[in-house]
PDB file with SEQRES, HELIX, SHEET and CRYST1 records, atoms N, CA, C and O in Angstrom:
SEQRES   1 A   86  MET VAL VAL LYS MET THR ARG ARG GLN GLY GLN PHE LEU          
SEQRES   2 A   86  SER PHE ILE PRO GLY TYR THR SER ARG ARG GLY VAL GLY          
SEQRES   3 A   86  PRO SER PHE ASP GLU ILE ALA ASN HIS PHE GLY ILE SER          
SEQRES   4 A   86  ALA PRO SER VAL ASN SER MET ILE GLN ARG LEU GLU ARG          
SEQRES   5 A   86  GLU GLY LEU LEU SER ARG VAL PRO GLY ALA ALA ARG THR          
SEQRES   6 A   86  LEU ARG VAL GLU VAL PRO ALA HIS LEU LEU PRO GLU GLY          
SEQRES   7 A   86  ASP PHE GLY ARG GLN ALA THR LYS                              
HELIX    1 AA1 ARG A    7  ARG A   23  1                                  17    
HELIX    2 AA2 PHE A   29  PHE A   36  1                                   8    
HELIX    3 AA3 ALA A   40  ARG A   52  1                                  13    
HELIX    4 AA4 ALA A   72  LEU A   74  5                                   3    
SHEET    1 AA1 2 LEU A  56  SER A  57  0                                        
SHEET    2 AA1 2 ARG A  67  VAL A  68 -1                                        
CRYST1    1.000    1.000    1.000  90.00  90.00  90.00 P 1           1          
ATOM      1  N   MET A   1     102.925  85.029 123.894  1.00  0.00           N  
ATOM      2  CA  MET A   1     103.207  85.687 122.619  1.00  0.00           C  
ATOM      3  C   MET A   1     102.056  86.622 122.276  1.00  0.00           C  
ATOM      4  O   MET A   1     100.896  86.209 122.258  1.00  0.00           O  
ATOM      5  N   VAL A   2     102.377  87.866 122.008  1.00  0.00           N  
ATOM      6  CA  VAL A   2     101.380  88.847 121.615  1.00  0.00           C  
ATOM      7  C   VAL A   2     101.528  89.096 120.118  1.00  0.00           C  
ATOM      8  O   VAL A   2     102.608  89.433 119.633  1.00  0.00           O  
ATOM      9  N   VAL A   3     100.435  88.926 119.403  1.00  0.00           N  
ATOM     10  CA  VAL A   3     100.437  89.140 117.962  1.00  0.00           C  
ATOM     11  C   VAL A   3      99.441  90.252 117.659  1.00  0.00           C  
ATOM     12  O   VAL A   3      98.265  90.160 118.013  1.00  0.00           O  
ATOM     13  N   LYS A   4      99.921  91.294 117.007  1.00  0.00           N  
ATOM     14  CA  LYS A   4      99.036  92.393 116.625  1.00  0.00           C  
ATOM     15  C   LYS A   4      98.639  92.211 115.175  1.00  0.00           C  
ATOM     16  O   LYS A   4      99.488  92.132 114.287  1.00  0.00           O  
ATOM     17  N   MET A   5      97.327  92.146 114.946  1.00  0.00           N  
ATOM     18  CA  MET A   5      96.814  92.043 113.579  1.00  0.00           C  
ATOM     19  C   MET A   5      95.434  92.682 113.542  1.00  0.00           C  
ATOM     20  O   MET A   5      94.709  92.705 114.537  1.00  0.00           O  
ATOM     21  N   THR A   6      95.093  93.196 112.373  1.00  0.00           N  
ATOM     22  CA  THR A   6      93.754  93.744 112.196  1.00  0.00           C  
ATOM     23  C   THR A   6      92.764  92.594 112.032  1.00  0.00           C  
ATOM     24  O   THR A   6      93.153  91.443 111.830  1.00  0.00           O  
ATOM     25  N   ARG A   7      91.501  92.921 112.122  1.00  0.00           N  
ATOM     26  CA  ARG A   7      90.455  91.916 111.922  1.00  0.00           C  
ATOM     27  C   ARG A   7      90.603  91.271 110.543  1.00  0.00           C  
ATOM     28  O   ARG A   7      90.532  90.049 110.411  1.00  0.00           O  
ATOM     29  N   ARG A   8      90.806  92.088 109.534  1.00  0.00           N  
ATOM     30  CA  ARG A   8      90.927  91.576 108.162  1.00  0.00           C  
ATOM     31  C   ARG A   8      92.170  90.697 108.005  1.00  0.00           C  
ATOM     32  O   ARG A   8      92.119  89.664 107.339  1.00  0.00           O  
ATOM     33  N   GLN A   9      93.269  91.099 108.608  1.00  0.00           N  
ATOM     34  CA  GLN A   9      94.471  90.270 108.561  1.00  0.00           C  
ATOM     35  C   GLN A   9      94.194  88.914 109.209  1.00  0.00           C  
ATOM     36  O   GLN A   9      94.620  87.880 108.695  1.00  0.00           O  
ATOM     37  N   GLY A  10      93.487  88.919 110.327  1.00  0.00           N  
ATOM     38  CA  GLY A  10      93.117  87.673 110.994  1.00  0.00           C  
ATOM     39  C   GLY A  10      92.253  86.794 110.113  1.00  0.00           C  
ATOM     40  O   GLY A  10      92.393  85.571 110.121  1.00  0.00           O  
ATOM     41  N   GLN A  11      91.362  87.411 109.352  1.00  0.00           N  
ATOM     42  CA  GLN A  11      90.515  86.655 108.441  1.00  0.00           C  
ATOM     43  C   GLN A  11      91.357  85.957 107.373  1.00  0.00           C  
ATOM     44  O   GLN A  11      91.161  84.775 107.090  1.00  0.00           O  
ATOM     45  N   PHE A  12      92.286  86.690 106.791  1.00  0.00           N  
ATOM     46  CA  PHE A  12      93.166  86.096 105.778  1.00  0.00           C  
ATOM     47  C   PHE A  12      93.991  84.969 106.384  1.00  0.00           C  
ATOM     48  O   PHE A  12      94.088  83.880 105.818  1.00  0.00           O  
ATOM     49  N   LEU A  13      94.582  85.244 107.539  1.00  0.00           N  
ATOM     50  CA  LEU A  13      95.447  84.257 108.171  1.00  0.00           C  
ATOM     51  C   LEU A  13      94.677  83.012 108.602  1.00  0.00           C  
ATOM     52  O   LEU A  13      95.243  81.918 108.603  1.00  0.00           O  
ATOM     53  N   SER A  14      93.428  83.143 108.960  1.00  0.00           N  
ATOM     54  CA  SER A  14      92.603  81.984 109.321  1.00  0.00           C  
ATOM     55  C   SER A  14      92.164  81.208 108.090  1.00  0.00           C  
ATOM     56  O   SER A  14      92.071  79.981 108.121  1.00  0.00           O  
ATOM     57  N   PHE A  15      91.898  81.918 107.018  1.00  0.00           N  
ATOM     58  CA  PHE A  15      91.423  81.265 105.798  1.00  0.00           C  
ATOM     59  C   PHE A  15      92.481  80.329 105.208  1.00  0.00           C  
ATOM     60  O   PHE A  15      92.150  79.234 104.753  1.00  0.00           O  
ATOM     61  N   ILE A  16      93.723  80.739 105.211  1.00  0.00           N  
ATOM     62  CA  ILE A  16      94.783  79.984 104.525  1.00  0.00           C  
ATOM     63  C   ILE A  16      94.936  78.562 105.074  1.00  0.00           C  
ATOM     64  O   ILE A  16      94.873  77.615 104.291  1.00  0.00           O  
ATOM     65  N   PRO A  17      95.133  78.369 106.380  1.00  0.00           N  
ATOM     66  CA  PRO A  17      95.264  76.980 106.857  1.00  0.00           C  
ATOM     67  C   PRO A  17      93.957  76.190 106.744  1.00  0.00           C  
ATOM     68  O   PRO A  17      93.985  74.977 106.536  1.00  0.00           O  
ATOM     69  N   GLY A  18      92.816  76.867 106.878  1.00  0.00           N  
ATOM     70  CA  GLY A  18      91.541  76.172 106.711  1.00  0.00           C  
ATOM     71  C   GLY A  18      91.383  75.634 105.300  1.00  0.00           C  
ATOM     72  O   GLY A  18      90.961  74.495 105.103  1.00  0.00           O  
ATOM     73  N   TYR A  19      91.723  76.456 104.324  1.00  0.00           N  
ATOM     74  CA  TYR A  19      91.655  76.048 102.928  1.00  0.00           C  
ATOM     75  C   TYR A  19      92.623  74.892 102.671  1.00  0.00           C  
ATOM     76  O   TYR A  19      92.267  73.898 102.039  1.00  0.00           O  
ATOM     77  N   THR A  20      93.843  75.039 103.170  1.00  0.00           N  
ATOM     78  CA  THR A  20      94.866  74.017 102.969  1.00  0.00           C  
ATOM     79  C   THR A  20      94.440  72.688 103.587  1.00  0.00           C  
ATOM     80  O   THR A  20      94.652  71.627 103.001  1.00  0.00           O  
ATOM     81  N   SER A  21      93.847  72.754 104.754  1.00  0.00           N  
ATOM     82  CA  SER A  21      93.381  71.543 105.430  1.00  0.00           C  
ATOM     83  C   SER A  21      92.277  70.845 104.635  1.00  0.00           C  
ATOM     84  O   SER A  21      92.276  69.621 104.510  1.00  0.00           O  
ATOM     85  N   ARG A  22      91.350  71.619 104.104  1.00  0.00           N  
ATOM     86  CA  ARG A  22      90.221  71.050 103.345  1.00  0.00           C  
ATOM     87  C   ARG A  22      90.639  70.536 101.975  1.00  0.00           C  
ATOM     88  O   ARG A  22      90.146  69.503 101.520  1.00  0.00           O  
ATOM     89  N   ARG A  23      91.544  71.251 101.317  1.00  0.00           N  
ATOM     90  CA  ARG A  23      91.880  70.928  99.927  1.00  0.00           C  
ATOM     91  C   ARG A  23      93.205  70.186  99.746  1.00  0.00           C  
ATOM     92  O   ARG A  23      93.457  69.631  98.676  1.00  0.00           O  
ATOM     93  N   GLY A  24      94.041  70.170 100.760  1.00  0.00           N  
ATOM     94  CA  GLY A  24      95.317  69.482 100.653  1.00  0.00           C  
ATOM     95  C   GLY A  24      96.405  70.278  99.947  1.00  0.00           C  
ATOM     96  O   GLY A  24      97.515  69.785  99.746  1.00  0.00           O  
ATOM     97  N   VAL A  25      96.084  71.494  99.578  1.00  0.00           N  
ATOM     98  CA  VAL A  25      97.035  72.384  98.913  1.00  0.00           C  
ATOM     99  C   VAL A  25      96.661  73.816  99.301  1.00  0.00           C  
ATOM    100  O   VAL A  25      95.491  74.116  99.540  1.00  0.00           O  
ATOM    101  N   GLY A  26      97.657  74.691  99.361  1.00  0.00           N  
ATOM    102  CA  GLY A  26      97.390  76.080  99.719  1.00  0.00           C  
ATOM    103  C   GLY A  26      96.573  76.793  98.652  1.00  0.00           C  
ATOM    104  O   GLY A  26      96.562  76.374  97.494  1.00  0.00           O  
ATOM    105  N   PRO A  27      95.885  77.872  99.035  1.00  0.00           N  
ATOM    106  CA  PRO A  27      95.070  78.609  98.073  1.00  0.00           C  
ATOM    107  C   PRO A  27      95.910  79.466  97.132  1.00  0.00           C  
ATOM    108  O   PRO A  27      96.969  79.969  97.507  1.00  0.00           O  
ATOM    109  N   SER A  28      95.425  79.624  95.914  1.00  0.00           N  
ATOM    110  CA  SER A  28      96.031  80.576  94.983  1.00  0.00           C  
ATOM    111  C   SER A  28      95.508  81.971  95.317  1.00  0.00           C  
ATOM    112  O   SER A  28      94.530  82.107  96.053  1.00  0.00           O  
ATOM    113  N   PHE A  29      96.141  82.984  94.791  1.00  0.00           N  
ATOM    114  CA  PHE A  29      95.657  84.347  95.013  1.00  0.00           C  
ATOM    115  C   PHE A  29      94.243  84.507  94.449  1.00  0.00           C  
ATOM    116  O   PHE A  29      93.414  85.193  95.048  1.00  0.00           O  
ATOM    117  N   ASP A  30      93.963  83.886  93.312  1.00  0.00           N  
ATOM    118  CA  ASP A  30      92.618  83.970  92.731  1.00  0.00           C  
ATOM    119  C   ASP A  30      91.582  83.320  93.638  1.00  0.00           C  
ATOM    120  O   ASP A  30      90.469  83.830  93.770  1.00  0.00           O  
ATOM    121  N   GLU A  31      91.932  82.203  94.261  1.00  0.00           N  
ATOM    122  CA  GLU A  31      90.987  81.530  95.164  1.00  0.00           C  
ATOM    123  C   GLU A  31      90.747  82.359  96.423  1.00  0.00           C  
ATOM    124  O   GLU A  31      89.626  82.405  96.929  1.00  0.00           O  
ATOM    125  N   ILE A  32      91.781  83.006  96.926  1.00  0.00           N  
ATOM    126  CA  ILE A  32      91.600  83.911  98.069  1.00  0.00           C  
ATOM    127  C   ILE A  32      90.716  85.079  97.659  1.00  0.00           C  
ATOM    128  O   ILE A  32      89.809  85.467  98.395  1.00  0.00           O  
ATOM    129  N   ALA A  33      90.983  85.640  96.479  1.00  0.00           N  
ATOM    130  CA  ALA A  33      90.185  86.763  95.980  1.00  0.00           C  
ATOM    131  C   ALA A  33      88.717  86.375  95.848  1.00  0.00           C  
ATOM    132  O   ALA A  33      87.836  87.136  96.249  1.00  0.00           O  
ATOM    133  N   ASN A  34      88.447  85.201  95.290  1.00  0.00           N  
ATOM    134  CA  ASN A  34      87.063  84.745  95.148  1.00  0.00           C  
ATOM    135  C   ASN A  34      86.393  84.581  96.501  1.00  0.00           C  
ATOM    136  O   ASN A  34      85.234  84.960  96.667  1.00  0.00           O  
ATOM    137  N   HIS A  35      87.095  84.033  97.451  1.00  0.00           N  
ATOM    138  CA  HIS A  35      86.531  83.810  98.781  1.00  0.00           C  
ATOM    139  C   HIS A  35      86.123  85.126  99.439  1.00  0.00           C  
ATOM    140  O   HIS A  35      85.041  85.234 100.014  1.00  0.00           O  
ATOM    141  N   PHE A  36      87.000  86.120  99.348  1.00  0.00           N  
ATOM    142  CA  PHE A  36      86.744  87.390 100.018  1.00  0.00           C  
ATOM    143  C   PHE A  36      86.037  88.426  99.146  1.00  0.00           C  
ATOM    144  O   PHE A  36      85.703  89.512  99.620  1.00  0.00           O  
ATOM    145  N   GLY A  37      85.810  88.095  97.884  1.00  0.00           N  
ATOM    146  CA  GLY A  37      85.109  89.030  97.007  1.00  0.00           C  
ATOM    147  C   GLY A  37      85.928  90.267  96.688  1.00  0.00           C  
ATOM    148  O   GLY A  37      85.388  91.369  96.593  1.00  0.00           O  
ATOM    149  N   ILE A  38      87.241  90.083  96.521  1.00  0.00           N  
ATOM    150  CA  ILE A  38      88.130  91.194  96.203  1.00  0.00           C  
ATOM    151  C   ILE A  38      88.960  90.816  94.976  1.00  0.00           C  
ATOM    152  O   ILE A  38      88.828  89.707  94.457  1.00  0.00           O  
ATOM    153  N   SER A  39      89.805  91.722  94.515  1.00  0.00           N  
ATOM    154  CA  SER A  39      90.632  91.457  93.338  1.00  0.00           C  
ATOM    155  C   SER A  39      91.937  90.747  93.729  1.00  0.00           C  
ATOM    156  O   SER A  39      92.394  90.848  94.868  1.00  0.00           O  
ATOM    157  N   ALA A  40      92.518  90.039  92.779  1.00  0.00           N  
ATOM    158  CA  ALA A  40      93.811  89.376  93.009  1.00  0.00           C  
ATOM    159  C   ALA A  40      94.902  90.389  93.379  1.00  0.00           C  
ATOM    160  O   ALA A  40      95.726  90.082  94.240  1.00  0.00           O  
ATOM    161  N   PRO A  41      94.945  91.591  92.764  1.00  0.00           N  
ATOM    162  CA  PRO A  41      95.943  92.574  93.200  1.00  0.00           C  
ATOM    163  C   PRO A  41      95.759  93.002  94.663  1.00  0.00           C  
ATOM    164  O   PRO A  41      96.737  93.290  95.353  1.00  0.00           O  
ATOM    165  N   SER A  42      94.510  93.043  95.133  1.00  0.00           N  
ATOM    166  CA  SER A  42      94.268  93.360  96.547  1.00  0.00           C  
ATOM    167  C   SER A  42      94.803  92.255  97.442  1.00  0.00           C  
ATOM    168  O   SER A  42      95.355  92.525  98.508  1.00  0.00           O  
ATOM    169  N   VAL A  43      94.639  91.007  97.007  1.00  0.00           N  
ATOM    170  CA  VAL A  43      95.190  89.866  97.754  1.00  0.00           C  
ATOM    171  C   VAL A  43      96.708  90.001  97.805  1.00  0.00           C  
ATOM    172  O   VAL A  43      97.308  89.827  98.866  1.00  0.00           O  
ATOM    173  N   ASN A  44      97.328  90.306  96.684  1.00  0.00           N  
ATOM    174  CA  ASN A  44      98.780  90.457  96.630  1.00  0.00           C  
ATOM    175  C   ASN A  44      99.244  91.528  97.614  1.00  0.00           C  
ATOM    176  O   ASN A  44     100.236  91.331  98.316  1.00  0.00           O  
ATOM    177  N   SER A  45      98.547  92.644  97.672  1.00  0.00           N  
ATOM    178  CA  SER A  45      98.909  93.712  98.616  1.00  0.00           C  
ATOM    179  C   SER A  45      98.825  93.226 100.055  1.00  0.00           C  
ATOM    180  O   SER A  45      99.714  93.507 100.859  1.00  0.00           O  
ATOM    181  N   MET A  46      97.766  92.499 100.383  1.00  0.00           N  
ATOM    182  CA  MET A  46      97.607  91.990 101.745  1.00  0.00           C  
ATOM    183  C   MET A  46      98.690  90.966 102.070  1.00  0.00           C  
ATOM    184  O   MET A  46      99.249  90.984 103.166  1.00  0.00           O  
ATOM    185  N   ILE A  47      98.989  90.078 101.131  1.00  0.00           N  
ATOM    186  CA  ILE A  47     100.020  89.063 101.366  1.00  0.00           C  
ATOM    187  C   ILE A  47     101.370  89.736 101.611  1.00  0.00           C  
ATOM    188  O   ILE A  47     102.110  89.332 102.508  1.00  0.00           O  
ATOM    189  N   GLN A  48     101.691  90.752 100.827  1.00  0.00           N  
ATOM    190  CA  GLN A  48     102.951  91.482 101.021  1.00  0.00           C  
ATOM    191  C   GLN A  48     102.988  92.148 102.395  1.00  0.00           C  
ATOM    192  O   GLN A  48     104.018  92.125 103.068  1.00  0.00           O  
ATOM    193  N   ARG A  49     101.877  92.737 102.810  1.00  0.00           N  
ATOM    194  CA  ARG A  49     101.796  93.388 104.116  1.00  0.00           C  
ATOM    195  C   ARG A  49     101.995  92.359 105.239  1.00  0.00           C  
ATOM    196  O   ARG A  49     102.732  92.603 106.195  1.00  0.00           O  
ATOM    197  N   LEU A  50     101.326  91.205 105.108  1.00  0.00           N  
ATOM    198  CA  LEU A  50     101.448  90.157 106.124  1.00  0.00           C  
ATOM    199  C   LEU A  50     102.884  89.628 106.200  1.00  0.00           C  
ATOM    200  O   LEU A  50     103.379  89.310 107.281  1.00  0.00           O  
ATOM    201  N   GLU A  51     103.538  89.540 105.055  1.00  0.00           N  
ATOM    202  CA  GLU A  51     104.950  89.112 105.035  1.00  0.00           C  
ATOM    203  C   GLU A  51     105.837  90.136 105.750  1.00  0.00           C  
ATOM    204  O   GLU A  51     106.676  89.770 106.574  1.00  0.00           O  
ATOM    205  N   ARG A  52     105.647  91.416 105.430  1.00  0.00           N  
ATOM    206  CA  ARG A  52     106.454  92.476 106.055  1.00  0.00           C  
ATOM    207  C   ARG A  52     106.302  92.461 107.571  1.00  0.00           C  
ATOM    208  O   ARG A  52     107.256  92.740 108.298  1.00  0.00           O  
ATOM    209  N   GLU A  53     105.110  92.137 108.044  1.00  0.00           N  
ATOM    210  CA  GLU A  53     104.835  92.138 109.480  1.00  0.00           C  
ATOM    211  C   GLU A  53     105.220  90.813 110.143  1.00  0.00           C  
ATOM    212  O   GLU A  53     105.039  90.648 111.350  1.00  0.00           O  
ATOM    213  N   GLY A  54     105.747  89.874 109.363  1.00  0.00           N  
ATOM    214  CA  GLY A  54     106.195  88.602 109.916  1.00  0.00           C  
ATOM    215  C   GLY A  54     105.082  87.637 110.276  1.00  0.00           C  
ATOM    216  O   GLY A  54     105.309  86.669 111.002  1.00  0.00           O  
ATOM    217  N   LEU A  55     103.883  87.889 109.777  1.00  0.00           N  
ATOM    218  CA  LEU A  55     102.737  87.037 110.085  1.00  0.00           C  
ATOM    219  C   LEU A  55     102.566  85.898 109.091  1.00  0.00           C  
ATOM    220  O   LEU A  55     101.834  84.942 109.349  1.00  0.00           O  
ATOM    221  N   LEU A  56     103.243  86.005 107.952  1.00  0.00           N  
ATOM    222  CA  LEU A  56     103.085  85.048 106.865  1.00  0.00           C  
ATOM    223  C   LEU A  56     104.412  84.921 106.131  1.00  0.00           C  
ATOM    224  O   LEU A  56     105.182  85.879 106.064  1.00  0.00           O  
ATOM    225  N   SER A  57     104.681  83.747 105.585  1.00  0.00           N  
ATOM    226  CA  SER A  57     105.859  83.580 104.738  1.00  0.00           C  
ATOM    227  C   SER A  57     105.466  82.765 103.518  1.00  0.00           C  
ATOM    228  O   SER A  57     104.418  82.120 103.491  1.00  0.00           O  
ATOM    229  N   ARG A  58     106.322  82.807 102.513  1.00  0.00           N  
ATOM    230  CA  ARG A  58     106.107  82.015 101.298  1.00  0.00           C  
ATOM    231  C   ARG A  58     107.444  81.827 100.607  1.00  0.00           C  
ATOM    232  O   ARG A  58     108.413  82.533 100.885  1.00  0.00           O  
ATOM    233  N   VAL A  59     107.476  80.863  99.701  1.00  0.00           N  
ATOM    234  CA  VAL A  59     108.674  80.620  98.911  1.00  0.00           C  
ATOM    235  C   VAL A  59     108.577  81.508  97.668  1.00  0.00           C  
ATOM    236  O   VAL A  59     107.666  81.327  96.860  1.00  0.00           O  
ATOM    237  N   PRO A  60     109.502  82.467  97.498  1.00  0.00           N  
ATOM    238  CA  PRO A  60     109.441  83.350  96.334  1.00  0.00           C  
ATOM    239  C   PRO A  60     109.459  82.567  95.020  1.00  0.00           C  
ATOM    240  O   PRO A  60     110.267  81.656  94.837  1.00  0.00           O  
ATOM    241  N   GLY A  61     108.569  82.930  94.128  1.00  0.00           N  
ATOM    242  CA  GLY A  61     108.515  82.320  92.806  1.00  0.00           C  
ATOM    243  C   GLY A  61     107.828  80.969  92.746  1.00  0.00           C  
ATOM    244  O   GLY A  61     107.719  80.383  91.669  1.00  0.00           O  
ATOM    245  N   ALA A  62     107.360  80.462  93.879  1.00  0.00           N  
ATOM    246  CA  ALA A  62     106.678  79.164  93.909  1.00  0.00           C  
ATOM    247  C   ALA A  62     105.210  79.370  94.276  1.00  0.00           C  
ATOM    248  O   ALA A  62     104.883  80.125  95.193  1.00  0.00           O  
ATOM    249  N   ALA A  63     104.342  78.692  93.551  1.00  0.00           N  
ATOM    250  CA  ALA A  63     102.901  78.836  93.771  1.00  0.00           C  
ATOM    251  C   ALA A  63     102.440  78.053  94.999  1.00  0.00           C  
ATOM    252  O   ALA A  63     103.012  77.019  95.341  1.00  0.00           O  
ATOM    253  N   ARG A  64     101.417  78.551  95.641  1.00  0.00           N  
ATOM    254  CA  ARG A  64     100.709  77.858  96.734  1.00  0.00           C  
ATOM    255  C   ARG A  64     101.614  77.490  97.905  1.00  0.00           C  
ATOM    256  O   ARG A  64     101.513  76.395  98.457  1.00  0.00           O  
ATOM    257  N   THR A  65     102.497  78.414  98.277  1.00  0.00           N  
ATOM    258  CA  THR A  65     103.437  78.141  99.365  1.00  0.00           C  
ATOM    259  C   THR A  65     103.219  79.038 100.573  1.00  0.00           C  
ATOM    260  O   THR A  65     104.139  79.218 101.369  1.00  0.00           O  
ATOM    261  N   LEU A  66     102.024  79.608 100.733  1.00  0.00           N  
ATOM    262  CA  LEU A  66     101.757  80.490 101.858  1.00  0.00           C  
ATOM    263  C   LEU A  66     101.805  79.706 103.164  1.00  0.00           C  
ATOM    264  O   LEU A  66     101.185  78.650 103.289  1.00  0.00           O  
ATOM    265  N   ARG A  67     102.554  80.236 104.139  1.00  0.00           N  
ATOM    266  CA  ARG A  67     102.664  79.591 105.448  1.00  0.00           C  
ATOM    267  C   ARG A  67     102.394  80.644 106.526  1.00  0.00           C  
ATOM    268  O   ARG A  67     103.099  81.649 106.621  1.00  0.00           O  
ATOM    269  N   VAL A  68     101.380  80.399 107.318  1.00  0.00           N  
ATOM    270  CA  VAL A  68     101.019  81.310 108.404  1.00  0.00           C  
ATOM    271  C   VAL A  68     102.027  81.122 109.534  1.00  0.00           C  
ATOM    272  O   VAL A  68     102.282  79.997 109.963  1.00  0.00           O  
ATOM    273  N   GLU A  69     102.596  82.220 110.010  1.00  0.00           N  
ATOM    274  CA  GLU A  69     103.620  82.185 111.049  1.00  0.00           C  
ATOM    275  C   GLU A  69     103.054  82.474 112.437  1.00  0.00           C  
ATOM    276  O   GLU A  69     103.805  82.587 113.406  1.00  0.00           O  
ATOM    277  N   VAL A  70     101.746  82.590 112.532  1.00  0.00           N  
ATOM    278  CA  VAL A  70     101.070  82.847 113.798  1.00  0.00           C  
ATOM    279  C   VAL A  70     100.556  81.513 114.327  1.00  0.00           C  
ATOM    280  O   VAL A  70      99.947  80.757 113.571  1.00  0.00           O  
ATOM    281  N   PRO A  71     100.780  81.201 115.603  1.00  0.00           N  
ATOM    282  CA  PRO A  71     100.248  79.962 116.150  1.00  0.00           C  
ATOM    283  C   PRO A  71      98.726  79.885 115.975  1.00  0.00           C  
ATOM    284  O   PRO A  71      98.021  80.878 116.150  1.00  0.00           O  
ATOM    285  N   ALA A  72      98.244  78.714 115.634  1.00  0.00           N  
ATOM    286  CA  ALA A  72      96.815  78.522 115.329  1.00  0.00           C  
ATOM    287  C   ALA A  72      95.908  78.999 116.458  1.00  0.00           C  
ATOM    288  O   ALA A  72      94.829  79.530 116.199  1.00  0.00           O  
ATOM    289  N   HIS A  73      96.330  78.816 117.693  1.00  0.00           N  
ATOM    290  CA  HIS A  73      95.461  79.203 118.814  1.00  0.00           C  
ATOM    291  C   HIS A  73      95.298  80.724 118.936  1.00  0.00           C  
ATOM    292  O   HIS A  73      94.422  81.185 119.668  1.00  0.00           O  
ATOM    293  N   LEU A  74      96.108  81.494 118.248  1.00  0.00           N  
ATOM    294  CA  LEU A  74      95.986  82.952 118.279  1.00  0.00           C  
ATOM    295  C   LEU A  74      95.169  83.507 117.115  1.00  0.00           C  
ATOM    296  O   LEU A  74      94.910  84.709 117.057  1.00  0.00           O  
ATOM    297  N   LEU A  75      94.764  82.641 116.191  1.00  0.00           N  
ATOM    298  CA  LEU A  75      93.975  83.078 115.036  1.00  0.00           C  
ATOM    299  C   LEU A  75      92.492  83.062 115.374  1.00  0.00           C  
ATOM    300  O   LEU A  75      92.052  82.257 116.195  1.00  0.00           O  
ATOM    301  N   PRO A  76      91.712  83.952 114.742  1.00  0.00           N  
ATOM    302  CA  PRO A  76      90.272  83.919 114.934  1.00  0.00           C  
ATOM    303  C   PRO A  76      89.699  82.596 114.404  1.00  0.00           C  
ATOM    304  O   PRO A  76      90.224  82.027 113.447  1.00  0.00           O  
ATOM    305  N   GLU A  77      88.651  82.127 115.016  1.00  0.00           N  
ATOM    306  CA  GLU A  77      88.021  80.890 114.567  1.00  0.00           C  
ATOM    307  C   GLU A  77      87.024  81.174 113.457  1.00  0.00           C  
ATOM    308  O   GLU A  77      86.536  82.295 113.317  1.00  0.00           O  
ATOM    309  N   GLY A  78      86.729  80.150 112.672  1.00  0.00           N  
ATOM    310  CA  GLY A  78      85.671  80.242 111.678  1.00  0.00           C  
ATOM    311  C   GLY A  78      86.172  80.507 110.284  1.00  0.00           C  
ATOM    312  O   GLY A  78      87.352  80.768 110.047  1.00  0.00           O  
ATOM    313  N   ASP A  79      85.233  80.429 109.376  1.00  0.00           N  
ATOM    314  CA  ASP A  79      85.501  80.694 107.974  1.00  0.00           C  
ATOM    315  C   ASP A  79      85.023  82.107 107.698  1.00  0.00           C  
ATOM    316  O   ASP A  79      83.883  82.447 108.013  1.00  0.00           O  
ATOM    317  N   PHE A  80      85.879  82.934 107.114  1.00  0.00           N  
ATOM    318  CA  PHE A  80      85.552  84.337 106.952  1.00  0.00           C  
ATOM    319  C   PHE A  80      85.339  84.722 105.506  1.00  0.00           C  
ATOM    320  O   PHE A  80      85.731  83.996 104.592  1.00  0.00           O  
ATOM    321  N   GLY A  81      84.721  85.859 105.306  1.00  0.00           N  
ATOM    322  CA  GLY A  81      84.549  86.388 103.959  1.00  0.00           C  
ATOM    323  C   GLY A  81      83.404  85.738 103.222  1.00  0.00           C  
ATOM    324  O   GLY A  81      82.762  84.815 103.724  1.00  0.00           O  
ATOM    325  N   ARG A  82      83.162  86.225 102.044  1.00  0.00           N  
ATOM    326  CA  ARG A  82      82.098  85.689 101.199  1.00  0.00           C  
ATOM    327  C   ARG A  82      82.553  84.352 100.647  1.00  0.00           C  
ATOM    328  O   ARG A  82      83.658  84.234 100.117  1.00  0.00           O  
ATOM    329  N   GLN A  83      81.710  83.358 100.769  1.00  0.00           N  
ATOM    330  CA  GLN A  83      82.035  82.026 100.244  1.00  0.00           C  
ATOM    331  C   GLN A  83      81.917  82.037  98.723  1.00  0.00           C  
ATOM    332  O   GLN A  83      80.967  82.577  98.157  1.00  0.00           O  
ATOM    333  N   ALA A  84      82.892  81.439  98.092  1.00  0.00           N  
ATOM    334  CA  ALA A  84      82.843  81.297  96.633  1.00  0.00           C  
ATOM    335  C   ALA A  84      81.804  80.238  96.275  1.00  0.00           C  
ATOM    336  O   ALA A  84      81.700  79.209  96.942  1.00  0.00           O  
ATOM    337  N   THR A  85      81.057  80.491  95.244  1.00  0.00           N  
ATOM    338  CA  THR A  85      80.067  79.500  94.796  1.00  0.00           C  
ATOM    339  C   THR A  85      80.713  78.624  93.742  1.00  0.00           C  
ATOM    340  O   THR A  85      81.467  79.098  92.892  1.00  0.00           O  
ATOM    341  N   LYS A  86      80.415  77.375  93.809  1.00  0.00           N  
ATOM    342  CA  LYS A  86      81.002  76.407  92.865  1.00  0.00           C  
ATOM    343  C   LYS A  86      79.978  75.992  91.857  1.00  0.00           C  
ATOM    344  O   LYS A  86      80.271  75.183  90.976  1.00  0.00           O  
TER     345      LYS A  86                                                      
END                                                                             
């Protein structure tokens, strides 16, 4: 399987399952924005782009339902972006 994604798309796609694994629930757009140091509208744009490209899916109208459609072994390793401070 060949998956075409930009570096930034790979970062987003890697972050989502990592966050879900650590926290037991998927990230909100605000939590993704905090992690990457960007705005929530920028996250929304990226999520829409990833959906259009078939790399991500979600349940419309339901919170925290992001599902990465790329096999884990094809995603970049590691935690990406600026870490949010708690």
